[in-house]
Biopython code that builds the backbone (N, CA, C, O; Angstrom):
import numpy as np
from Bio.PDB.StructureBuilder import StructureBuilder

atoms = [
    (1, "UNK", "N", (8.767, -153.240, -83.191)),
    (1, "UNK", "CA", (8.939, -151.753, -83.220)),
    (1, "UNK", "C", (10.507, -151.869, -83.693)),
    (1, "UNK", "O", (11.500, -152.207, -83.049)),
    (2, "UNK", "N", (10.332, -151.399, -85.277)),
    (2, "UNK", "CA", (12.173, -151.388, -85.697)),
    (2, "UNK", "C", (12.304, -149.232, -85.784)),
    (2, "UNK", "O", (13.276, -148.730, -86.349)),
    (3, "UNK", "N", (11.626, -148.681, -85.394)),
    (3, "UNK", "CA", (11.782, -147.044, -85.852)),
    (3, "UNK", "C", (10.971, -145.997, -84.835)),
    (3, "UNK", "O", (9.984, -146.524, -84.322)),
    (4, "UNK", "N", (11.135, -145.028, -84.568)),
    (4, "UNK", "CA", (10.370, -144.437, -83.962)),
    (4, "UNK", "C", (10.936, -143.100, -83.614)),
    (4, "UNK", "O", (12.117, -143.116, -83.266)),
    (5, "UNK", "N", (10.053, -141.419, -83.652)),
    (5, "UNK", "CA", (10.594, -140.719, -83.441)),
    (5, "UNK", "C", (9.523, -139.825, -83.489)),
    (5, "UNK", "O", (8.527, -140.182, -84.118)),
    (6, "UNK", "N", (9.532, -138.849, -83.004)),
    (6, "UNK", "CA", (8.657, -138.107, -82.351)),
    (6, "UNK", "C", (7.526, -136.914, -84.018)),
    (6, "UNK", "O", (8.152, -136.253, -84.846)),
    (7, "UNK", "N", (6.579, -136.970, -84.015)),
    (7, "UNK", "CA", (5.886, -136.419, -84.964)),
    (7, "UNK", "C", (6.150, -134.771, -84.663)),
    (7, "UNK", "O", (6.510, -134.113, -83.687)),
    (8, "UNK", "N", (5.640, -134.395, -86.517)),
    (8, "UNK", "CA", (5.250, -133.058, -85.483)),
    (8, "UNK", "C", (4.270, -132.337, -84.916)),
    (8, "UNK", "O", (3.103, -132.727, -84.861)),
    (9, "UNK", "N", (4.868, -130.759, -84.257)),
    (9, "UNK", "CA", (3.070, -130.170, -83.584)),
    (9, "UNK", "C", (2.600, -131.473, -82.802)),
    (9, "UNK", "O", (3.041, -132.557, -82.422)),
    (10, "UNK", "N", (0.827, -130.307, -82.789)),
    (10, "UNK", "CA", (0.371, -131.890, -82.038)),
    (10, "UNK", "C", (-1.223, -132.116, -82.514)),
    (10, "UNK", "O", (-2.238, -132.272, -81.835)),
    (11, "UNK", "N", (-1.065, -132.080, -83.622)),
    (11, "UNK", "CA", (-2.220, -133.004, -84.244)),
    (11, "UNK", "C", (-1.546, -134.004, -85.807)),
    (11, "UNK", "O", (-2.111, -134.057, -86.899)),
    (12, "UNK", "N", (-0.668, -134.458, -85.554)),
    (12, "UNK", "CA", (-0.226, -135.120, -87.183)),
    (12, "UNK", "C", (-1.647, -136.234, -87.172)),
    (12, "UNK", "O", (-2.191, -136.860, -86.262)),
    (13, "UNK", "N", (-1.941, -136.106, -88.803)),
    (13, "UNK", "CA", (-2.831, -136.463, -89.556)),
    (13, "UNK", "C", (-2.686, -136.871, -90.688)),
    (13, "UNK", "O", (-3.200, -136.425, -91.714)),
    (14, "UNK", "N", (-1.815, -137.946, -90.538)),
    (14, "UNK", "CA", (-1.610, -138.524, -91.937)),
    (14, "UNK", "C", (-0.059, -139.209, -92.533)),
    (14, "UNK", "O", (0.777, -138.372, -92.873)),
    (15, "UNK", "N", (0.249, -140.406, -92.634)),
    (15, "UNK", "CA", (1.092, -140.443, -93.426)),
    (15, "UNK", "C", (1.725, -140.740, -94.765)),
    (15, "UNK", "O", (0.946, -141.466, -95.381)),
    (16, "UNK", "N", (3.111, -140.416, -95.674)),
    (16, "UNK", "CA", (2.951, -141.321, -96.897)),
    (16, "UNK", "C", (4.341, -141.380, -97.258)),
    (16, "UNK", "O", (5.091, -140.422, -97.074)),
    (17, "UNK", "N", (4.603, -142.149, -97.615)),
    (17, "UNK", "CA", (6.086, -143.019, -98.047)),
    (17, "UNK", "C", (6.532, -142.821, -99.383)),
    (17, "UNK", "O", (5.806, -143.337, -100.233)),
    (18, "UNK", "N", (7.810, -142.040, -99.905)),
    (18, "UNK", "CA", (7.760, -141.771, -101.852)),
    (18, "UNK", "C", (9.034, -142.274, -101.936)),
    (18, "UNK", "O", (9.972, -141.547, -102.266)),
    (19, "UNK", "N", (9.123, -143.015, -101.770)),
    (19, "UNK", "CA", (10.440, -144.251, -101.930)),
    (19, "UNK", "C", (12.029, -143.759, -100.763)),
    (19, "UNK", "O", (12.944, -144.432, -100.287)),
    (20, "UNK", "N", (11.610, -142.035, -100.691)),
    (20, "UNK", "CA", (13.205, -142.032, -99.490)),
    (20, "UNK", "C", (12.271, -141.161, -98.628)),
    (20, "UNK", "O", (11.427, -141.995, -98.301)),
    (21, "UNK", "N", (11.971, -140.221, -98.168)),
    (21, "UNK", "CA", (11.156, -139.700, -97.719)),
    (21, "UNK", "C", (9.848, -140.406, -96.756)),
    (21, "UNK", "O", (9.510, -141.483, -97.247)),
    (22, "UNK", "N", (9.071, -140.045, -95.539)),
    (22, "UNK", "CA", (8.163, -140.574, -94.528)),
    (22, "UNK", "C", (7.595, -138.669, -94.879)),
    (22, "UNK", "O", (8.260, -137.634, -94.918)),
    (23, "UNK", "N", (6.312, -138.897, -95.048)),
    (23, "UNK", "CA", (5.825, -137.231, -95.373)),
    (23, "UNK", "C", (4.652, -138.071, -93.796)),
    (23, "UNK", "O", (4.024, -139.100, -93.544)),
    (24, "UNK", "N", (5.086, -136.452, -93.042)),
    (24, "UNK", "CA", (3.786, -136.471, -91.914)),
    (24, "UNK", "C", (3.354, -135.085, -92.453)),
    (24, "UNK", "O", (4.069, -134.089, -92.567)),
    (25, "UNK", "N", (1.912, -135.229, -92.794)),
    (25, "UNK", "CA", (1.333, -133.682, -92.670)),
    (25, "UNK", "C", (0.675, -134.084, -90.662)),
    (25, "UNK", "O", (0.440, -135.024, -89.903)),
    (26, "UNK", "N", (0.670, -132.674, -90.723)),
    (26, "UNK", "CA", (0.429, -131.626, -89.344)),
    (26, "UNK", "C", (-0.668, -130.287, -89.448)),
    (26, "UNK", "O", (-0.600, -129.179, -89.980)),
    (27, "UNK", "N", (-1.715, -131.018, -88.638)),
    (27, "UNK", "CA", (-3.044, -129.913, -88.081)),
    (27, "UNK", "C", (-2.731, -128.526, -88.344)),
    (27, "UNK", "O", (-2.958, -127.724, -89.251)),
    (28, "UNK", "N", (-2.221, -128.526, -87.401)),
    (28, "UNK", "CA", (-2.988, -127.207, -87.058)),
    (28, "UNK", "C", (-1.881, -126.104, -87.305)),
    (28, "UNK", "O", (-2.098, -124.915, -87.069)),
    (29, "UNK", "N", (-0.488, -126.655, -87.876)),
    (29, "UNK", "CA", (0.789, -125.800, -88.201)),
    (29, "UNK", "C", (0.577, -125.575, -89.334)),
    (29, "UNK", "O", (0.847, -124.435, -89.712)),
    (30, "UNK", "N", (-0.102, -126.753, -90.541)),
    (30, "UNK", "CA", (-0.556, -126.779, -91.457)),
    (30, "UNK", "C", (0.743, -126.692, -92.490)),
    (30, "UNK", "O", (1.033, -125.932, -93.414)),
    (31, "UNK", "N", (1.430, -127.935, -91.831)),
    (31, "UNK", "CA", (2.854, -127.749, -92.665)),
    (31, "UNK", "C", (2.565, -130.050, -92.984)),
    (31, "UNK", "O", (1.825, -130.871, -92.443)),
    (32, "UNK", "N", (3.491, -130.133, -93.959)),
    (32, "UNK", "CA", (3.541, -131.572, -94.471)),
    (32, "UNK", "C", (5.356, -131.661, -94.021)),
    (32, "UNK", "O", (5.993, -130.663, -93.685)),
    (33, "UNK", "N", (5.831, -132.789, -94.095)),
    (33, "UNK", "CA", (7.601, -132.843, -93.409)),
    (33, "UNK", "C", (7.946, -134.201, -93.833)),
    (33, "UNK", "O", (7.438, -135.232, -93.392)),
    (34, "UNK", "N", (8.664, -134.128, -94.538)),
    (34, "UNK", "CA", (9.392, -135.066, -95.053)),
    (34, "UNK", "C", (10.507, -135.132, -93.967)),
    (34, "UNK", "O", (11.360, -134.312, -93.627)),
    (35, "UNK", "N", (10.180, -136.502, -93.502)),
    (35, "UNK", "CA", (11.416, -137.431, -92.963)),
    (35, "UNK", "C", (12.267, -138.473, -93.046)),
    (35, "UNK", "O", (11.872, -139.622, -93.247)),
    (36, "UNK", "N", (13.636, -138.116, -92.881)),
    (36, "UNK", "CA", (13.994, -140.085, -92.875)),
    (36, "UNK", "C", (13.906, -140.694, -92.249)),
    (36, "UNK", "O", (13.671, -140.618, -91.043)),
    (37, "UNK", "N", (14.110, -141.658, -93.049)),
    (37, "UNK", "CA", (14.011, -143.064, -91.335)),
    (37, "UNK", "C", (14.525, -143.189, -90.110)),
    (37, "UNK", "O", (14.297, -144.142, -89.365)),
    (38, "UNK", "N", (15.543, -141.827, -89.743)),
    (38, "UNK", "CA", (15.798, -141.716, -88.405)),
    (38, "UNK", "C", (15.370, -140.380, -87.994)),
    (38, "UNK", "O", (15.777, -139.708, -87.047)),
    (39, "UNK", "N", (14.575, -140.141, -88.773)),
    (39, "UNK", "CA", (14.309, -138.924, -88.128)),
    (39, "UNK", "C", (14.467, -137.750, -88.141)),
    (39, "UNK", "O", (13.753, -136.961, -87.522)),
    (40, "UNK", "N", (15.591, -137.392, -88.969)),
    (40, "UNK", "CA", (16.064, -136.107, -89.660)),
    (40, "UNK", "C", (15.043, -135.301, -90.271)),
    (40, "UNK", "O", (14.341, -136.070, -90.927)),
    (41, "UNK", "N", (14.542, -133.891, -90.392)),
    (41, "UNK", "CA", (13.908, -133.833, -91.511)),
    (41, "UNK", "C", (14.803, -133.067, -92.520)),
    (41, "UNK", "O", (15.693, -132.235, -92.343)),
    (42, "UNK", "N", (14.278, -133.620, -93.631)),
    (42, "UNK", "CA", (14.682, -133.396, -94.948)),
    (42, "UNK", "C", (14.377, -131.838, -95.571)),
    (42, "UNK", "O", (15.114, -130.861, -95.710)),
    (43, "UNK", "N", (12.558, -132.138, -95.963)),
    (43, "UNK", "CA", (11.985, -130.631, -95.874)),
    (43, "UNK", "C", (10.420, -130.788, -95.164)),
    (43, "UNK", "O", (9.764, -131.595, -94.504)),
    (44, "UNK", "N", (10.315, -129.485, -95.758)),
    (44, "UNK", "CA", (9.090, -128.999, -95.140)),
    (44, "UNK", "C", (8.571, -128.014, -95.724)),
    (44, "UNK", "O", (8.978, -126.945, -96.180)),
    (45, "UNK", "N", (7.207, -128.758, -95.605)),
    (45, "UNK", "CA", (6.134, -127.805, -96.597)),
    (45, "UNK", "C", (4.748, -126.768, -95.716)),
    (45, "UNK", "O", (3.779, -127.176, -95.075)),
    (46, "UNK", "N", (5.141, -125.496, -95.999)),
    (46, "UNK", "CA", (4.429, -124.710, -95.036)),
    (46, "UNK", "C", (2.910, -125.058, -95.939)),
    (46, "UNK", "O", (3.282, -125.473, -97.036)),
    (47, "UNK", "N", (1.438, -125.044, -95.889)),
    (47, "UNK", "CA", (0.582, -124.919, -97.244)),
    (47, "UNK", "C", (-0.348, -123.549, -97.009)),
    (47, "UNK", "O", (-0.962, -123.038, -96.071)),
    (48, "UNK", "N", (-0.098, -123.268, -98.362)),
    (48, "UNK", "CA", (-0.841, -121.555, -98.021)),
    (48, "UNK", "C", (-2.424, -121.668, -97.846)),
    (48, "UNK", "O", (-3.124, -122.551, -98.341)),
    (49, "UNK", "N", (-2.889, -120.526, -96.989)),
    (49, "UNK", "CA", (-4.131, -120.341, -96.629)),
    (49, "UNK", "C", (-4.929, -120.729, -97.811)),
    (49, "UNK", "O", (-4.345, -120.464, -98.861)),
    (50, "UNK", "N", (-6.102, -121.285, -97.955)),
    (50, "UNK", "CA", (-7.663, -121.365, -98.160)),
    (50, "UNK", "C", (-8.698, -120.698, -98.757)),
    (50, "UNK", "O", (-8.346, -120.405, -99.899)),
    (51, "UNK", "N", (-9.357, -120.474, -98.618)),
    (51, "UNK", "CA", (-10.727, -119.620, -98.565)),
    (51, "UNK", "C", (-10.865, -119.661, -97.219)),
    (51, "UNK", "O", (-10.434, -118.754, -96.508)),
    (52, "UNK", "N", (-11.275, -120.368, -96.904)),
    (52, "UNK", "CA", (-12.119, -120.316, -95.327)),
    (52, "UNK", "C", (-10.489, -120.723, -94.593)),
    (52, "UNK", "O", (-9.518, -120.747, -95.348)),
    (53, "UNK", "N", (-10.346, -120.966, -93.394)),
    (53, "UNK", "CA", (-8.926, -120.470, -92.468)),
    (53, "UNK", "C", (-7.961, -121.788, -92.983)),
    (53, "UNK", "O", (-6.768, -121.575, -92.768)),
    (54, "UNK", "N", (-8.283, -123.252, -93.693)),
    (54, "UNK", "CA", (-7.299, -124.215, -93.862)),
    (54, "UNK", "C", (-6.641, -123.495, -94.877)),
    (54, "UNK", "O", (-6.780, -122.332, -95.258)),
    (55, "UNK", "N", (-5.629, -124.733, -95.373)),
    (55, "UNK", "CA", (-5.874, -125.343, -95.608)),
    (55, "UNK", "C", (-5.533, -126.657, -93.673)),
    (55, "UNK", "O", (-4.771, -126.451, -92.728)),
    (56, "UNK", "N", (-6.573, -127.889, -93.945)),
    (56, "UNK", "CA", (-6.485, -128.056, -92.895)),
    (56, "UNK", "C", (-6.341, -129.711, -92.618)),
    (56, "UNK", "O", (-7.067, -130.380, -91.882)),
    (57, "UNK", "N", (-5.353, -130.117, -93.308)),
    (57, "UNK", "CA", (-4.714, -130.996, -94.039)),
    (57, "UNK", "C", (-5.038, -132.365, -92.614)),
    (57, "UNK", "O", (-4.932, -132.312, -91.389)),
    (58, "UNK", "N", (-5.444, -133.445, -93.558)),
    (58, "UNK", "CA", (-5.958, -134.736, -93.364)),
    (58, "UNK", "C", (-5.809, -135.694, -94.072)),
    (58, "UNK", "O", (-6.520, -135.535, -95.064)),
    (59, "UNK", "N", (-5.220, -136.705, -94.120)),
    (59, "UNK", "CA", (-4.690, -138.242, -94.492)),
    (59, "UNK", "C", (-3.894, -137.604, -95.206)),
    (59, "UNK", "O", (-3.834, -136.375, -95.212)),
    (60, "UNK", "N", (-2.744, -138.831, -96.324)),
    (60, "UNK", "CA", (-1.893, -138.044, -96.986)),
    (60, "UNK", "C", (-1.721, -139.101, -97.616)),
    (60, "UNK", "O", (-2.017, -140.097, -96.956)),
    (61, "UNK", "N", (-1.224, -139.366, -99.016)),
    (61, "UNK", "CA", (-0.532, -140.480, -99.775)),
    (61, "UNK", "C", (0.453, -140.060, -100.723)),
    (61, "UNK", "O", (0.540, -138.834, -100.807)),
    (62, "UNK", "N", (1.180, -140.679, -101.424)),
    (62, "UNK", "CA", (2.225, -140.277, -102.331)),
    (62, "UNK", "C", (1.765, -141.177, -104.086)),
    (62, "UNK", "O", (1.948, -142.394, -104.064)),
    (63, "UNK", "N", (1.442, -140.821, -104.895)),
    (63, "UNK", "CA", (1.462, -141.189, -106.401)),
    (63, "UNK", "C", (2.189, -140.663, -107.445)),
    (63, "UNK", "O", (1.532, -139.741, -107.927)),
    (64, "UNK", "N", (3.092, -140.791, -107.942)),
    (64, "UNK", "CA", (2.534, -140.680, -109.151)),
    (64, "UNK", "C", (3.852, -138.683, -109.005)),
    (64, "UNK", "O", (3.845, -137.587, -109.563)),
    (65, "UNK", "N", (4.835, -139.504, -107.733)),
    (65, "UNK", "CA", (5.539, -137.587, -107.734)),
    (65, "UNK", "C", (4.487, -136.380, -106.979)),
    (65, "UNK", "O", (5.001, -135.271, -106.840)),
    (66, "UNK", "N", (3.410, -136.512, -106.616)),
    (66, "UNK", "CA", (2.651, -136.128, -105.851)),
    (66, "UNK", "C", (1.752, -136.194, -104.712)),
    (66, "UNK", "O", (0.638, -136.710, -104.631)),
    (67, "UNK", "N", (2.481, -135.541, -103.805)),
    (67, "UNK", "CA", (1.717, -135.696, -102.448)),
    (67, "UNK", "C", (0.050, -135.285, -102.201)),
    (67, "UNK", "O", (-0.399, -134.139, -102.209)),
    (68, "UNK", "N", (-0.699, -136.511, -101.987)),
    (68, "UNK", "CA", (-2.171, -135.774, -101.810)),
    (68, "UNK", "C", (-2.808, -135.664, -100.530)),
    (68, "UNK", "O", (-2.485, -136.616, -99.819)),
    (69, "UNK", "N", (-3.642, -134.813, -99.930)),
    (69, "UNK", "CA", (-3.821, -135.151, -98.456)),
    (69, "UNK", "C", (-5.722, -133.844, -99.412)),
    (69, "UNK", "O", (-5.969, -133.017, -100.290)),
    (70, "UNK", "N", (-6.483, -134.772, -98.128)),
    (70, "UNK", "CA", (-7.922, -133.840, -97.987)),
    (70, "UNK", "C", (-7.563, -132.923, -96.657)),
    (70, "UNK", "O", (-6.962, -133.117, -95.601)),
    (71, "UNK", "N", (-8.372, -131.633, -97.387)),
    (71, "UNK", "CA", (-8.433, -130.641, -96.619)),
    (71, "UNK", "C", (-10.481, -130.877, -95.600)),
    (71, "UNK", "O", (-11.682, -130.941, -95.860)),
    (72, "UNK", "N", (-9.351, -130.911, -94.280)),
    (72, "UNK", "CA", (-10.802, -131.041, -93.214)),
    (72, "UNK", "C", (-12.216, -130.334, -92.954)),
    (72, "UNK", "O", (-13.350, -130.593, -92.551)),
    (73, "UNK", "N", (-11.351, -129.165, -93.487)),
    (73, "UNK", "CA", (-12.139, -127.560, -93.124)),
    (73, "UNK", "C", (-13.390, -127.577, -94.615)),
    (73, "UNK", "O", (-14.618, -127.503, -94.572)),
    (74, "UNK", "N", (-12.220, -127.735, -96.134)),
    (74, "UNK", "CA", (-13.162, -127.847, -97.268)),
    (74, "UNK", "C", (-13.597, -128.806, -97.855)),
    (74, "UNK", "O", (-14.175, -128.473, -98.890)),
    (75, "UNK", "N", (-13.581, -130.199, -97.607)),
    (75, "UNK", "CA", (-13.259, -131.770, -97.962)),
    (75, "UNK", "C", (-13.282, -131.449, -99.661)),
    (75, "UNK", "O", (-14.025, -131.855, -100.554)),
    (76, "UNK", "N", (-12.165, -130.573, -99.660)),
    (76, "UNK", "CA", (-11.849, -130.698, -100.737)),
    (76, "UNK", "C", (-10.328, -131.193, -100.684)),
    (76, "UNK", "O", (-9.475, -130.659, -99.976)),
    (77, "UNK", "N", (-10.107, -132.271, -101.517)),
    (77, "UNK", "CA", (-8.532, -133.178, -102.274)),
    (77, "UNK", "C", (-7.080, -131.855, -102.850)),
    (77, "UNK", "O", (-7.028, -131.190, -103.885)),
    (78, "UNK", "N", (-6.472, -131.893, -102.121)),
    (78, "UNK", "CA", (-5.514, -131.068, -102.730)),
    (78, "UNK", "C", (-4.293, -132.318, -102.691)),
    (78, "UNK", "O", (-3.969, -133.285, -102.002)),
    (79, "UNK", "N", (-3.918, -131.671, -103.781)),
    (79, "UNK", "CA", (-2.198, -132.578, -104.552)),
    (79, "UNK", "C", (-0.822, -131.420, -104.207)),
    (79, "UNK", "O", (-1.081, -130.217, -104.242)),
    (80, "UNK", "N", (-0.049, -131.670, -104.033)),
    (80, "UNK", "CA", (1.576, -130.836, -104.350)),
    (80, "UNK", "C", (2.717, -131.637, -104.885)),
    (80, "UNK", "O", (3.417, -132.338, -104.154)),
    (81, "UNK", "N", (2.856, -131.547, -105.894)),
    (81, "UNK", "CA", (3.996, -131.901, -106.590)),
    (81, "UNK", "C", (5.710, -132.170, -106.239)),
    (81, "UNK", "O", (6.526, -131.263, -106.401)),
    (82, "UNK", "N", (5.955, -133.024, -105.929)),
    (82, "UNK", "CA", (7.337, -133.205, -105.254)),
    (82, "UNK", "C", (8.099, -133.628, -106.733)),
    (82, "UNK", "O", (7.976, -134.581, -107.502)),
    (83, "UNK", "N", (9.019, -132.300, -106.706)),
    (83, "UNK", "CA", (10.459, -132.479, -108.532)),
    (83, "UNK", "C", (11.063, -133.426, -107.874)),
    (83, "UNK", "O", (11.274, -133.444, -106.662)),
    (84, "UNK", "N", (11.337, -134.182, -108.616)),
    (84, "UNK", "CA", (12.799, -135.295, -108.637)),
    (84, "UNK", "C", (12.260, -136.521, -107.552)),
    (84, "UNK", "O", (12.968, -137.468, -107.211)),
    (85, "UNK", "N", (10.493, -136.233, -106.971)),
    (85, "UNK", "CA", (10.774, -137.372, -106.442)),
    (85, "UNK", "C", (10.134, -138.776, -107.436)),
    (85, "UNK", "O", (9.482, -138.809, -108.479)),
    (86, "UNK", "N", (10.660, -139.794, -106.571)),
    (86, "UNK", "CA", (10.217, -141.330, -107.323)),
    (86, "UNK", "C", (9.076, -141.684, -107.702)),
    (86, "UNK", "O", (8.202, -140.989, -107.184)),
    (87, "UNK", "N", (8.540, -142.788, -108.665)),
    (87, "UNK", "CA", (6.334, -142.242, -108.987)),
    (87, "UNK", "C", (7.069, -143.802, -108.115)),
    (87, "UNK", "O", (6.318, -144.658, -107.646)),
]
sb = StructureBuilder()
sb.init_structure("model")
sb.init_model(0)
sb.init_chain("A")
sb.init_seg("    ")
for serial, (resi, resn, name, xyz) in enumerate(atoms, 1):
    if name == "N":
        sb.init_residue(resn, " ", resi, " ")
    sb.init_atom(name, np.array(xyz, "f"), 0.0, 1.0, " ", f" {name:<3s}", serial, name[0])
structure = sb.get_structure()
């Protein structure tokens, strides 16, 4: 093991690396948090409520400047653009 730090909340579901930050999706708080590799929080994104109680983010990936996640409640795929993120 090279590094470790506590994940946010009590239901982390998904990791993504954008070349600079490690992003962690947290289902209970409905957030996606970007960490430096030493565990410092650089950004926190709060997901807006959807048509149901969600979003309920599960799974996470990064592609072409966007975070992609799956909503466990609606089973829809959502994206969040990250301006300035490397592709």
